[in-house]
N, C-alpha and C positions, 0 to 999 in steps of 0.2 A: 526256794530250795536251794539247796546247795549244789554247784557245779563240780566243784573240785574239793579231791579230800588230802591234806596236810599231815605226813606223817612223820613223827620223829623218834627211831629208834636211838637206843643207846649208842649204836656206831655214829661216824662222824656226818653222815650224808642225810640231812633233810630230804625228803621226796615229795613231789606233788602227782596225785593219781586223778583221773577224771572220773565220773561217776560210772562208768564203767569197766573202773579197776585198770584201764593201760596208764603205763606210766608215762606222764610228760615230762619228767625231768627230775635229775635231782641235784642238789646244789653242790658245788665244789669243796673239795678237801683241804685243810690248810696246811701250810710248809711246817711242821714242827721244828724245824732248826731254825727258824726265824725268830728272834726274842720278843720284838714287838709287837703285839697281836695285830694290831692296826693295819701293818703291812702283808699279812698273809691273806688270802683270799678265802678262807673259811674256817671254821673251828678246827682245833687239834686235839680236841678230846672229846668224849663222850656228851653227847647231848641230854640235856635235862627238861628242856620245855620248848615248845612251839606253838604261837598264838597266830590267829589271821588279826589285819588291822580290821578295828570296828567298822570304819567306814569307807575304807580303800582298798576294795578286794585283790589288788594286784599285789598288795605289801603284807609281807609275813616278818614276826620277830622270832629269832631262837636263841637259845640259852644254851651253856656249855659248863664243863666243869673244867674247862680251861680260864672260867673266870670272865668270858666276855658274852656281851649280848650283840647279834647282828640285826640289822634291817636289811630284808631281802626283796628284790621286784620279783615276782615270779614269772616275768618275760624274759628276764634275764638270769639263768642259771649258772653263771660264771662269776660274779661278783657280788660283793655286798654292796648296799647303798651308804652304810652308815655301820661304824662299829664303836662299841663301848667297853673298856676295861674295867671292871670291878675290883678293886683293891680291898682286902679283908682283912681287919687285924687279929693276929695270933695270939692275943694278949687274954688271960682267963678274965672272966666276969667277975 
C-alpha cells in the first residue's frame, strides 16, 4: 500500500501528500534568470511528468518543459540530488 502521493501539476512545484491528503512539502522553484539549469534549485518551466523510483521510495524523478530531468530526495524539498539537461535538435526530420 502506498504511503505518499506525488502530484505533478503543470506549475513549477511538484508536491508530496500523505494518504490523508495533508501536504508534506513541495519542491523549490528554480531561478529563471540563471542560464545553466544545473545551477538552479528547481524547474523553471511547467512540469511534464513525475515518477517514484521503483526501488527507493524516498527518490522521485521529475521532467519539465525547461528540458531538464531532476532527481529529488523526498526528505529534502530544497534541492535536487541530480540534474540532466536534455538538448533537442530543431532540425526537420
